[in-house]
PDB file with one MODEL, atoms N, CA, C and O in Angstrom:
MODEL        1
ATOM      1  N   MET A   1     -35.903  48.508 -75.356  1.00  0.00           N
ATOM      2  CA  MET A   1     -36.879  49.085 -74.501  1.00  0.00           C
ATOM      3  C   MET A   1     -35.826  48.935 -73.245  1.00  0.00           C
ATOM      4  O   MET A   1     -34.929  48.108 -73.086  1.00  0.00           O
ATOM      5  N   THR A   2     -36.265  50.065 -72.378  1.00  0.00           N
ATOM      6  CA  THR A   2     -35.448  49.882 -71.073  1.00  0.00           C
ATOM      7  C   THR A   2     -36.597  49.483 -70.032  1.00  0.00           C
ATOM      8  O   THR A   2     -37.566  50.235 -69.927  1.00  0.00           O
ATOM      9  N   ASP A   3     -36.517  48.343 -69.274  1.00  0.00           N
ATOM     10  CA  ASP A   3     -37.284  48.290 -68.205  1.00  0.00           C
ATOM     11  C   ASP A   3     -37.460  48.971 -67.391  1.00  0.00           C
ATOM     12  O   ASP A   3     -36.576  49.828 -67.377  1.00  0.00           O
ATOM     13  N   ILE A   4     -38.444  49.144 -66.328  1.00  0.00           N
ATOM     14  CA  ILE A   4     -38.638  49.926 -65.213  1.00  0.00           C
ATOM     15  C   ILE A   4     -38.500  49.148 -64.177  1.00  0.00           C
ATOM     16  O   ILE A   4     -38.838  47.965 -64.211  1.00  0.00           O
ATOM     17  N   TYR A   5     -37.958  49.751 -63.080  1.00  0.00           N
ATOM     18  CA  TYR A   5     -37.897  48.808 -62.104  1.00  0.00           C
ATOM     19  C   TYR A   5     -38.475  49.458 -60.630  1.00  0.00           C
ATOM     20  O   TYR A   5     -38.009  50.503 -60.175  1.00  0.00           O
ATOM     21  N   SER A   6     -39.309  48.862 -60.109  1.00  0.00           N
ATOM     22  CA  SER A   6     -40.132  49.322 -58.986  1.00  0.00           C
ATOM     23  C   SER A   6     -39.341  50.031 -57.972  1.00  0.00           C
ATOM     24  O   SER A   6     -38.139  49.766 -58.001  1.00  0.00           O
ATOM     25  N   PRO A   7     -39.685  50.773 -57.184  1.00  0.00           N
ATOM     26  CA  PRO A   7     -38.770  51.249 -55.718  1.00  0.00           C
ATOM     27  C   PRO A   7     -38.363  49.705 -54.922  1.00  0.00           C
ATOM     28  O   PRO A   7     -37.301  49.428 -54.364  1.00  0.00           O
ATOM     29  N   GLN A   8     -39.556  48.861 -55.083  1.00  0.00           N
ATOM     30  CA  GLN A   8     -38.926  47.681 -54.146  1.00  0.00           C
ATOM     31  C   GLN A   8     -37.880  46.981 -54.798  1.00  0.00           C
ATOM     32  O   GLN A   8     -37.026  46.405 -54.124  1.00  0.00           O
ATOM     33  N   GLU A   9     -37.851  46.968 -56.226  1.00  0.00           N
ATOM     34  CA  GLU A   9     -36.634  46.243 -56.873  1.00  0.00           C
ATOM     35  C   GLU A   9     -35.033  46.975 -56.495  1.00  0.00           C
ATOM     36  O   GLU A   9     -33.934  46.426 -56.408  1.00  0.00           O
ATOM     37  N   LEU A  10     -35.407  48.360 -56.329  1.00  0.00           N
ATOM     38  CA  LEU A  10     -34.114  48.909 -56.286  1.00  0.00           C
ATOM     39  C   LEU A  10     -32.905  48.632 -55.320  1.00  0.00           C
ATOM     40  O   LEU A  10     -31.720  48.686 -55.648  1.00  0.00           O
ATOM     41  N   PRO A  11     -33.400  48.324 -54.074  1.00  0.00           N
ATOM     42  CA  PRO A  11     -32.327  48.066 -53.087  1.00  0.00           C
ATOM     43  C   PRO A  11     -31.615  46.803 -53.579  1.00  0.00           C
ATOM     44  O   PRO A  11     -30.388  46.712 -53.594  1.00  0.00           O
ATOM     45  N   ARG A  12     -32.399  45.891 -53.956  1.00  0.00           N
ATOM     46  CA  ARG A  12     -31.519  44.439 -54.434  1.00  0.00           C
ATOM     47  C   ARG A  12     -30.480  44.814 -55.646  1.00  0.00           C
ATOM     48  O   ARG A  12     -29.348  44.357 -55.805  1.00  0.00           O
ATOM     49  N   ASN A  13     -31.236  45.857 -56.530  1.00  0.00           N
ATOM     50  CA  ASN A  13     -30.217  45.999 -57.600  1.00  0.00           C
ATOM     51  C   ASN A  13     -29.305  47.380 -57.673  1.00  0.00           C
ATOM     52  O   ASN A  13     -28.918  47.892 -58.723  1.00  0.00           O
ATOM     53  N   LEU A  14     -29.055  47.852 -56.402  1.00  0.00           N
ATOM     54  CA  LEU A  14     -28.296  49.027 -56.098  1.00  0.00           C
ATOM     55  C   LEU A  14     -27.026  49.027 -56.641  1.00  0.00           C
ATOM     56  O   LEU A  14     -26.524  50.049 -57.109  1.00  0.00           O
ATOM     57  N   GLN A  15     -26.359  47.744 -56.610  1.00  0.00           N
ATOM     58  CA  GLN A  15     -24.973  47.581 -56.749  1.00  0.00           C
ATOM     59  C   GLN A  15     -25.020  47.560 -58.491  1.00  0.00           C
ATOM     60  O   GLN A  15     -24.149  48.198 -59.082  1.00  0.00           O
ATOM     61  N   GLU A  16     -25.780  47.012 -59.068  1.00  0.00           N
ATOM     62  CA  GLU A  16     -25.781  47.265 -60.763  1.00  0.00           C
ATOM     63  C   GLU A  16     -26.064  48.745 -60.830  1.00  0.00           C
ATOM     64  O   GLU A  16     -25.289  49.396 -61.530  1.00  0.00           O
ATOM     65  N   ILE A  17     -26.973  49.341 -60.267  1.00  0.00           N
ATOM     66  CA  ILE A  17     -27.380  50.841 -60.633  1.00  0.00           C
ATOM     67  C   ILE A  17     -26.196  51.575 -60.375  1.00  0.00           C
ATOM     68  O   ILE A  17     -26.008  52.521 -61.140  1.00  0.00           O
ATOM     69  N   GLN A  18     -25.084  51.321 -59.215  1.00  0.00           N
ATOM     70  CA  GLN A  18     -23.748  52.025 -58.709  1.00  0.00           C
ATOM     71  C   GLN A  18     -22.805  51.708 -60.197  1.00  0.00           C
ATOM     72  O   GLN A  18     -21.990  52.551 -60.570  1.00  0.00           O
ATOM     73  N   LYS A  19     -22.979  50.641 -60.842  1.00  0.00           N
ATOM     74  CA  LYS A  19     -22.006  50.592 -61.887  1.00  0.00           C
ATOM     75  C   LYS A  19     -22.256  51.457 -63.226  1.00  0.00           C
ATOM     76  O   LYS A  19     -21.426  51.577 -64.128  1.00  0.00           O
ATOM     77  N   ILE A  20     -23.622  52.076 -63.202  1.00  0.00           N
ATOM     78  CA  ILE A  20     -23.542  53.035 -64.425  1.00  0.00           C
ATOM     79  C   ILE A  20     -22.953  54.064 -64.373  1.00  0.00           C
ATOM     80  O   ILE A  20     -22.903  54.692 -63.316  1.00  0.00           O
ATOM     81  N   THR A  21     -22.393  54.471 -65.428  1.00  0.00           N
ATOM     82  CA  THR A  21     -21.606  55.999 -65.285  1.00  0.00           C
ATOM     83  C   THR A  21     -22.554  56.778 -66.404  1.00  0.00           C
ATOM     84  O   THR A  21     -22.928  56.323 -67.485  1.00  0.00           O
ATOM     85  N   PRO A  22     -22.771  57.776 -65.966  1.00  0.00           N
ATOM     86  CA  PRO A  22     -23.820  58.795 -66.834  1.00  0.00           C
ATOM     87  C   PRO A  22     -22.780  59.305 -68.022  1.00  0.00           C
ATOM     88  O   PRO A  22     -21.652  59.746 -67.802  1.00  0.00           O
ATOM     89  N   PRO A  23     -23.249  59.188 -69.016  1.00  0.00           N
ATOM     90  CA  PRO A  23     -22.200  59.759 -70.068  1.00  0.00           C
ATOM     91  C   PRO A  23     -22.018  61.159 -69.841  1.00  0.00           C
ATOM     92  O   PRO A  23     -22.900  61.678 -69.157  1.00  0.00           O
ATOM     93  N   SER A  24     -21.298  61.739 -70.156  1.00  0.00           N
ATOM     94  CA  SER A  24     -20.829  63.354 -70.407  1.00  0.00           C
ATOM     95  C   SER A  24     -21.672  63.958 -71.286  1.00  0.00           C
ATOM     96  O   SER A  24     -21.692  65.176 -71.104  1.00  0.00           O
ATOM     97  N   THR A  25     -22.539  63.499 -72.372  1.00  0.00           N
ATOM     98  CA  THR A  25     -23.212  64.149 -73.077  1.00  0.00           C
ATOM     99  C   THR A  25     -24.813  64.515 -72.255  1.00  0.00           C
ATOM    100  O   THR A  25     -25.567  65.400 -72.658  1.00  0.00           O
ATOM    101  N   VAL A  26     -25.074  63.704 -71.156  1.00  0.00           N
ATOM    102  CA  VAL A  26     -26.413  63.750 -70.370  1.00  0.00           C
ATOM    103  C   VAL A  26     -26.322  64.707 -69.231  1.00  0.00           C
ATOM    104  O   VAL A  26     -25.283  64.775 -68.575  1.00  0.00           O
ATOM    105  N   LEU A  27     -27.151  65.302 -69.016  1.00  0.00           N
ATOM    106  CA  LEU A  27     -27.177  65.721 -67.495  1.00  0.00           C
ATOM    107  C   LEU A  27     -27.611  64.597 -66.534  1.00  0.00           C
ATOM    108  O   LEU A  27     -28.454  63.776 -66.894  1.00  0.00           O
ATOM    109  N   SER A  28     -27.039  64.556 -65.310  1.00  0.00           N
ATOM    110  CA  SER A  28     -27.156  63.363 -64.459  1.00  0.00           C
ATOM    111  C   SER A  28     -27.078  63.947 -63.052  1.00  0.00           C
ATOM    112  O   SER A  28     -26.369  64.922 -62.804  1.00  0.00           O
ATOM    113  N   GLU A  29     -27.687  63.442 -62.306  1.00  0.00           N
ATOM    114  CA  GLU A  29     -27.957  63.689 -60.612  1.00  0.00           C
ATOM    115  C   GLU A  29     -27.701  62.331 -60.017  1.00  0.00           C
ATOM    116  O   GLU A  29     -28.332  61.417 -60.550  1.00  0.00           O
ATOM    117  N   HIS A  30     -26.979  62.043 -59.115  1.00  0.00           N
ATOM    118  CA  HIS A  30     -26.934  61.054 -58.377  1.00  0.00           C
ATOM    119  C   HIS A  30     -27.804  61.376 -56.670  1.00  0.00           C
ATOM    120  O   HIS A  30     -27.434  62.207 -55.841  1.00  0.00           O
ATOM    121  N   LEU A  31     -28.897  60.514 -56.558  1.00  0.00           N
ATOM    122  CA  LEU A  31     -29.728  60.691 -55.607  1.00  0.00           C
ATOM    123  C   LEU A  31     -29.295  60.271 -54.259  1.00  0.00           C
ATOM    124  O   LEU A  31     -28.487  59.367 -54.045  1.00  0.00           O
ATOM    125  N   PRO A  32     -30.100  61.245 -53.045  1.00  0.00           N
ATOM    126  CA  PRO A  32     -29.548  60.506 -51.919  1.00  0.00           C
ATOM    127  C   PRO A  32     -29.730  58.937 -51.614  1.00  0.00           C
ATOM    128  O   PRO A  32     -28.912  58.288 -50.962  1.00  0.00           O
ATOM    129  N   ASN A  33     -30.821  58.452 -52.128  1.00  0.00           N
ATOM    130  CA  ASN A  33     -31.362  56.980 -52.059  1.00  0.00           C
ATOM    131  C   ASN A  33     -30.488  56.202 -52.959  1.00  0.00           C
ATOM    132  O   ASN A  33     -30.940  55.065 -53.089  1.00  0.00           O
ATOM    133  N   GLY A  34     -29.401  56.398 -53.628  1.00  0.00           N
ATOM    134  CA  GLY A  34     -28.701  55.547 -54.592  1.00  0.00           C
ATOM    135  C   GLY A  34     -28.985  55.491 -55.707  1.00  0.00           C
ATOM    136  O   GLY A  34     -28.334  54.751 -56.445  1.00  0.00           O
ATOM    137  N   GLY A  35     -30.112  56.297 -56.229  1.00  0.00           N
ATOM    138  CA  GLY A  35     -30.493  56.123 -57.585  1.00  0.00           C
ATOM    139  C   GLY A  35     -29.760  57.228 -58.452  1.00  0.00           C
ATOM    140  O   GLY A  35     -28.853  57.939 -58.020  1.00  0.00           O
ATOM    141  N   LEU A  36     -30.266  57.273 -59.705  1.00  0.00           N
ATOM    142  CA  LEU A  36     -29.632  57.884 -60.682  1.00  0.00           C
ATOM    143  C   LEU A  36     -30.638  58.667 -61.484  1.00  0.00           C
ATOM    144  O   LEU A  36     -31.452  57.978 -62.100  1.00  0.00           O
ATOM    145  N   LEU A  37     -30.745  60.079 -61.603  1.00  0.00           N
ATOM    146  CA  LEU A  37     -31.505  60.739 -62.738  1.00  0.00           C
ATOM    147  C   LEU A  37     -30.671  61.268 -63.779  1.00  0.00           C
ATOM    148  O   LEU A  37     -29.772  62.043 -63.452  1.00  0.00           O
ATOM    149  N   MET A  38     -30.818  60.998 -64.848  1.00  0.00           N
ATOM    150  CA  MET A  38     -30.506  61.318 -65.891  1.00  0.00           C
ATOM    151  C   MET A  38     -31.612  62.164 -67.132  1.00  0.00           C
ATOM    152  O   MET A  38     -32.825  61.962 -67.178  1.00  0.00           O
ATOM    153  N   SER A  39     -31.044  62.874 -67.829  1.00  0.00           N
ATOM    154  CA  SER A  39     -32.001  63.713 -68.689  1.00  0.00           C
ATOM    155  C   SER A  39     -31.022  63.981 -70.076  1.00  0.00           C
ATOM    156  O   SER A  39     -29.841  64.325 -70.034  1.00  0.00           O
ATOM    157  N   ALA A  40     -31.732  63.761 -71.164  1.00  0.00           N
ATOM    158  CA  ALA A  40     -31.174  64.090 -72.490  1.00  0.00           C
ATOM    159  C   ALA A  40     -31.119  65.325 -72.481  1.00  0.00           C
ATOM    160  O   ALA A  40     -29.989  65.705 -72.787  1.00  0.00           O
ATOM    161  N   THR A  41     -32.018  66.372 -72.212  1.00  0.00           N
ATOM    162  CA  THR A  41     -32.029  67.736 -72.336  1.00  0.00           C
ATOM    163  C   THR A  41     -32.924  68.391 -71.427  1.00  0.00           C
ATOM    164  O   THR A  41     -33.891  67.864 -70.878  1.00  0.00           O
ATOM    165  N   THR A  42     -32.436  69.882 -71.273  1.00  0.00           N
ATOM    166  CA  THR A  42     -33.257  70.514 -70.463  1.00  0.00           C
ATOM    167  C   THR A  42     -34.707  71.098 -71.357  1.00  0.00           C
ATOM    168  O   THR A  42     -35.763  71.512 -70.879  1.00  0.00           O
ATOM    169  N   GLU A  43     -34.363  70.974 -72.604  1.00  0.00           N
ATOM    170  CA  GLU A  43     -35.500  71.525 -73.507  1.00  0.00           C
ATOM    171  C   GLU A  43     -36.417  70.365 -73.965  1.00  0.00           C
ATOM    172  O   GLU A  43     -36.051  69.254 -73.580  1.00  0.00           O
ATOM    173  N   THR A  44     -37.540  70.417 -74.714  1.00  0.00           N
ATOM    174  CA  THR A  44     -38.426  69.744 -75.244  1.00  0.00           C
ATOM    175  C   THR A  44     -37.696  68.855 -75.925  1.00  0.00           C
ATOM    176  O   THR A  44     -37.072  69.394 -76.839  1.00  0.00           O
ATOM    177  N   PHE A  45     -37.513  67.573 -75.823  1.00  0.00           N
ATOM    178  CA  PHE A  45     -36.979  66.401 -76.608  1.00  0.00           C
ATOM    179  C   PHE A  45     -37.219  66.571 -78.064  1.00  0.00           C
ATOM    180  O   PHE A  45     -38.428  66.706 -78.251  1.00  0.00           O
ATOM    181  N   ASP A  46     -36.576  66.615 -79.106  1.00  0.00           N
ATOM    182  CA  ASP A  46     -36.696  66.967 -80.322  1.00  0.00           C
ATOM    183  C   ASP A  46     -35.817  65.994 -80.920  1.00  0.00           C
ATOM    184  O   ASP A  46     -34.628  65.898 -80.614  1.00  0.00           O
ATOM    185  N   ILE A  47     -36.534  65.107 -81.967  1.00  0.00           N
ATOM    186  CA  ILE A  47     -35.965  63.851 -82.714  1.00  0.00           C
ATOM    187  C   ILE A  47     -35.260  64.366 -83.906  1.00  0.00           C
ATOM    188  O   ILE A  47     -34.658  63.613 -84.672  1.00  0.00           O
ATOM    189  N   ASP A  48     -35.333  65.692 -84.073  1.00  0.00           N
ATOM    190  CA  ASP A  48     -34.687  66.044 -85.342  1.00  0.00           C
ATOM    191  C   ASP A  48     -33.267  66.921 -84.717  1.00  0.00           C
ATOM    192  O   ASP A  48     -32.557  67.555 -85.497  1.00  0.00           O
ATOM    193  N   ASN A  49     -33.055  66.879 -83.662  1.00  0.00           N
ATOM    194  CA  ASN A  49     -31.655  67.718 -82.956  1.00  0.00           C
ATOM    195  C   ASN A  49     -30.647  66.510 -82.554  1.00  0.00           C
ATOM    196  O   ASN A  49     -30.838  65.916 -81.493  1.00  0.00           O
ATOM    197  N   PRO A  50     -29.739  66.208 -83.276  1.00  0.00           N
ATOM    198  CA  PRO A  50     -28.871  65.533 -83.202  1.00  0.00           C
ATOM    199  C   PRO A  50     -28.123  65.429 -81.928  1.00  0.00           C
ATOM    200  O   PRO A  50     -27.563  64.391 -81.578  1.00  0.00           O
ATOM    201  N   ALA A  51     -28.125  66.402 -81.320  1.00  0.00           N
ATOM    202  CA  ALA A  51     -27.532  66.546 -79.858  1.00  0.00           C
ATOM    203  C   ALA A  51     -28.578  65.566 -78.787  1.00  0.00           C
ATOM    204  O   ALA A  51     -28.103  64.699 -78.054  1.00  0.00           O
ATOM    205  N   HIS A  52     -29.953  65.860 -78.850  1.00  0.00           N
ATOM    206  CA  HIS A  52     -30.875  65.236 -78.397  1.00  0.00           C
ATOM    207  C   HIS A  52     -30.827  63.611 -78.391  1.00  0.00           C
ATOM    208  O   HIS A  52     -30.997  62.867 -77.425  1.00  0.00           O
ATOM    209  N   LEU A  53     -30.538  63.261 -79.780  1.00  0.00           N
ATOM    210  CA  LEU A  53     -30.660  61.788 -80.179  1.00  0.00           C
ATOM    211  C   LEU A  53     -29.188  61.254 -79.577  1.00  0.00           C
ATOM    212  O   LEU A  53     -29.049  60.164 -79.023  1.00  0.00           O
ATOM    213  N   LYS A  54     -28.185  62.169 -79.780  1.00  0.00           N
ATOM    214  CA  LYS A  54     -27.027  61.129 -79.113  1.00  0.00           C
ATOM    215  C   LYS A  54     -26.986  61.300 -77.601  1.00  0.00           C
ATOM    216  O   LYS A  54     -26.253  60.519 -76.995  1.00  0.00           O
ATOM    217  N   ALA A  55     -27.650  62.186 -76.917  1.00  0.00           N
ATOM    218  CA  ALA A  55     -27.818  61.800 -75.552  1.00  0.00           C
ATOM    219  C   ALA A  55     -28.408  60.671 -75.208  1.00  0.00           C
ATOM    220  O   ALA A  55     -27.961  59.801 -74.462  1.00  0.00           O
ATOM    221  N   ALA A  56     -29.742  60.706 -75.939  1.00  0.00           N
ATOM    222  CA  ALA A  56     -30.788  59.651 -75.502  1.00  0.00           C
ATOM    223  C   ALA A  56     -30.071  58.097 -75.951  1.00  0.00           C
ATOM    224  O   ALA A  56     -30.355  56.995 -75.480  1.00  0.00           O
ATOM    225  N   GLN A  57     -29.177  58.387 -76.891  1.00  0.00           N
ATOM    226  CA  GLN A  57     -28.399  56.810 -77.194  1.00  0.00           C
ATOM    227  C   GLN A  57     -27.349  56.595 -76.401  1.00  0.00           C
ATOM    228  O   GLN A  57     -27.017  55.444 -76.118  1.00  0.00           O
ATOM    229  N   ASP A  58     -26.769  57.538 -75.996  1.00  0.00           N
ATOM    230  CA  ASP A  58     -25.808  57.499 -74.845  1.00  0.00           C
ATOM    231  C   ASP A  58     -26.320  57.053 -73.502  1.00  0.00           C
ATOM    232  O   ASP A  58     -25.643  56.324 -72.777  1.00  0.00           O
ATOM    233  N   MET A  59     -27.655  57.540 -73.130  1.00  0.00           N
ATOM    234  CA  MET A  59     -28.253  57.046 -71.832  1.00  0.00           C
ATOM    235  C   MET A  59     -28.679  55.540 -71.889  1.00  0.00           C
ATOM    236  O   MET A  59     -28.770  54.783 -70.922  1.00  0.00           O
ATOM    237  N   ALA A  60     -28.904  55.272 -73.103  1.00  0.00           N
ATOM    238  CA  ALA A  60     -29.730  53.902 -73.594  1.00  0.00           C
ATOM    239  C   ALA A  60     -28.288  53.033 -73.306  1.00  0.00           C
ATOM    240  O   ALA A  60     -28.324  52.166 -72.433  1.00  0.00           O
ATOM    241  N   ALA A  61     -27.247  53.233 -73.919  1.00  0.00           N
ATOM    242  CA  ALA A  61     -25.972  52.483 -73.651  1.00  0.00           C
ATOM    243  C   ALA A  61     -25.381  52.706 -72.297  1.00  0.00           C
ATOM    244  O   ALA A  61     -24.565  51.839 -71.984  1.00  0.00           O
ATOM    245  N   ALA A  62     -25.570  53.582 -71.475  1.00  0.00           N
ATOM    246  CA  ALA A  62     -24.955  53.467 -70.188  1.00  0.00           C
ATOM    247  C   ALA A  62     -25.932  52.447 -69.094  1.00  0.00           C
ATOM    248  O   ALA A  62     -25.570  51.941 -68.031  1.00  0.00           O
ATOM    249  N   MET A  63     -27.166  52.366 -69.719  1.00  0.00           N
ATOM    250  CA  MET A  63     -28.244  51.401 -68.869  1.00  0.00           C
ATOM    251  C   MET A  63     -27.989  49.983 -69.399  1.00  0.00           C
ATOM    252  O   MET A  63     -28.828  49.125 -69.125  1.00  0.00           O
ATOM    253  N   ALA A  64     -27.079  49.702 -70.020  1.00  0.00           N
ATOM    254  CA  ALA A  64     -26.902  48.172 -70.370  1.00  0.00           C
ATOM    255  C   ALA A  64     -26.829  47.401 -69.215  1.00  0.00           C
ATOM    256  O   ALA A  64     -27.417  46.321 -69.272  1.00  0.00           O
ATOM    257  N   PRO A  65     -26.201  47.711 -68.083  1.00  0.00           N
ATOM    258  CA  PRO A  65     -25.858  46.641 -67.021  1.00  0.00           C
ATOM    259  C   PRO A  65     -27.336  46.497 -66.572  1.00  0.00           C
ATOM    260  O   PRO A  65     -27.695  45.323 -66.476  1.00  0.00           O
ATOM    261  N   LEU A  66     -28.306  47.467 -66.266  1.00  0.00           N
ATOM    262  CA  LEU A  66     -29.475  47.419 -65.759  1.00  0.00           C
ATOM    263  C   LEU A  66     -30.291  46.238 -66.689  1.00  0.00           C
ATOM    264  O   LEU A  66     -30.772  45.244 -66.145  1.00  0.00           O
ATOM    265  N   ASN A  67     -30.375  46.451 -68.009  1.00  0.00           N
ATOM    266  CA  ASN A  67     -31.096  45.723 -68.901  1.00  0.00           C
ATOM    267  C   ASN A  67     -30.678  44.312 -68.847  1.00  0.00           C
ATOM    268  O   ASN A  67     -31.548  43.456 -69.007  1.00  0.00           O
ATOM    269  N   ALA A  68     -29.254  43.903 -68.609  1.00  0.00           N
ATOM    270  CA  ALA A  68     -28.966  42.781 -68.510  1.00  0.00           C
ATOM    271  C   ALA A  68     -29.439  41.807 -67.341  1.00  0.00           C
ATOM    272  O   ALA A  68     -29.337  40.581 -67.328  1.00  0.00           O
ATOM    273  N   LEU A  69     -30.053  42.744 -66.231  1.00  0.00           N
ATOM    274  CA  LEU A  69     -30.684  42.174 -65.064  1.00  0.00           C
ATOM    275  C   LEU A  69     -31.869  41.146 -65.510  1.00  0.00           C
ATOM    276  O   LEU A  69     -32.554  41.411 -66.498  1.00  0.00           O
ATOM    277  N   PRO A  70     -32.073  40.033 -64.792  1.00  0.00           N
ATOM    278  CA  PRO A  70     -33.368  39.375 -64.972  1.00  0.00           C
ATOM    279  C   PRO A  70     -34.628  40.220 -64.919  1.00  0.00           C
ATOM    280  O   PRO A  70     -34.653  41.318 -64.364  1.00  0.00           O
ATOM    281  N   TRP A  71     -35.575  39.717 -65.464  1.00  0.00           N
ATOM    282  CA  TRP A  71     -36.774  40.692 -65.371  1.00  0.00           C
ATOM    283  C   TRP A  71     -38.226  39.705 -65.492  1.00  0.00           C
ATOM    284  O   TRP A  71     -38.358  39.100 -66.556  1.00  0.00           O
ATOM    285  N   PRO A  72     -39.091  39.567 -64.644  1.00  0.00           N
ATOM    286  CA  PRO A  72     -38.971  40.212 -63.266  1.00  0.00           C
ATOM    287  C   PRO A  72     -38.185  39.271 -62.519  1.00  0.00           C
ATOM    288  O   PRO A  72     -38.093  38.074 -62.792  1.00  0.00           O
ATOM    289  N   SER A  73     -37.531  39.958 -61.411  1.00  0.00           N
ATOM    290  CA  SER A  73     -36.680  39.226 -60.400  1.00  0.00           C
ATOM    291  C   SER A  73     -37.500  38.099 -59.804  1.00  0.00           C
ATOM    292  O   SER A  73     -38.686  38.218 -59.497  1.00  0.00           O
ATOM    293  N   PRO A  74     -36.765  36.977 -59.662  1.00  0.00           N
ATOM    294  CA  PRO A  74     -37.387  35.816 -58.976  1.00  0.00           C
ATOM    295  C   PRO A  74     -37.853  36.272 -57.813  1.00  0.00           C
ATOM    296  O   PRO A  74     -38.875  35.632 -57.564  1.00  0.00           O
ATOM    297  N   ARG A  75     -37.587  37.198 -56.811  1.00  0.00           N
ATOM    298  CA  ARG A  75     -38.257  37.663 -55.354  1.00  0.00           C
ATOM    299  C   ARG A  75     -39.715  38.159 -55.910  1.00  0.00           C
ATOM    300  O   ARG A  75     -40.749  37.606 -55.537  1.00  0.00           O
ATOM    301  N   ALA A  76     -39.705  39.269 -56.852  1.00  0.00           N
ATOM    302  CA  ALA A  76     -41.116  39.677 -57.274  1.00  0.00           C
ATOM    303  C   ALA A  76     -41.740  38.703 -57.825  1.00  0.00           C
ATOM    304  O   ALA A  76     -42.964  38.776 -57.715  1.00  0.00           O
ATOM    305  N   SER A  77     -41.255  37.642 -58.487  1.00  0.00           N
ATOM    306  CA  SER A  77     -42.223  36.570 -59.127  1.00  0.00           C
ATOM    307  C   SER A  77     -43.094  35.897 -57.994  1.00  0.00           C
ATOM    308  O   SER A  77     -44.311  35.729 -58.060  1.00  0.00           O
ATOM    309  N   SER A  78     -42.210  35.511 -56.866  1.00  0.00           N
ATOM    310  CA  SER A  78     -42.752  35.123 -55.746  1.00  0.00           C
ATOM    311  C   SER A  78     -43.308  35.692 -54.625  1.00  0.00           C
ATOM    312  O   SER A  78     -43.499  35.124 -53.550  1.00  0.00           O
ATOM    313  N   ASP A  79     -43.560  36.825 -54.906  1.00  0.00           N
ATOM    314  CA  ASP A  79     -44.440  37.993 -54.168  1.00  0.00           C
ATOM    315  C   ASP A  79     -45.861  38.035 -54.804  1.00  0.00           C
ATOM    316  O   ASP A  79     -46.832  38.458 -54.177  1.00  0.00           O
ATOM    317  N   VAL A  80     -45.934  37.550 -56.141  1.00  0.00           N
ATOM    318  CA  VAL A  80     -47.524  37.514 -56.539  1.00  0.00           C
ATOM    319  C   VAL A  80     -48.082  36.510 -55.975  1.00  0.00           C
ATOM    320  O   VAL A  80     -47.503  35.427 -55.887  1.00  0.00           O
ATOM    321  N   CYS A  81     -49.432  36.748 -55.453  1.00  0.00           N
ATOM    322  CA  CYS A  81     -50.323  35.615 -55.075  1.00  0.00           C
ATOM    323  C   CYS A  81     -51.407  35.306 -55.966  1.00  0.00           C
ATOM    324  O   CYS A  81     -52.176  34.381 -55.705  1.00  0.00           O
TER     325      CYS A  81
ENDMDL
END
């Protein structure tokens, strides 16, 4: 499972995000705020379509640097009152 990072988390993790190389099998766009948008397909995702599954698997593999980060971050935990 891929963790979702809040906008508050992104600035601290920007260096890790920039380490992600979008796979050639996916559509990707680098955003002005340093984010990365990836999509497996422009069509409705179909689990019976091998190209869709390959793109999803490639995206998951590319996200490994983010998945390796501690969650929740120590700062996020200390922000909870």
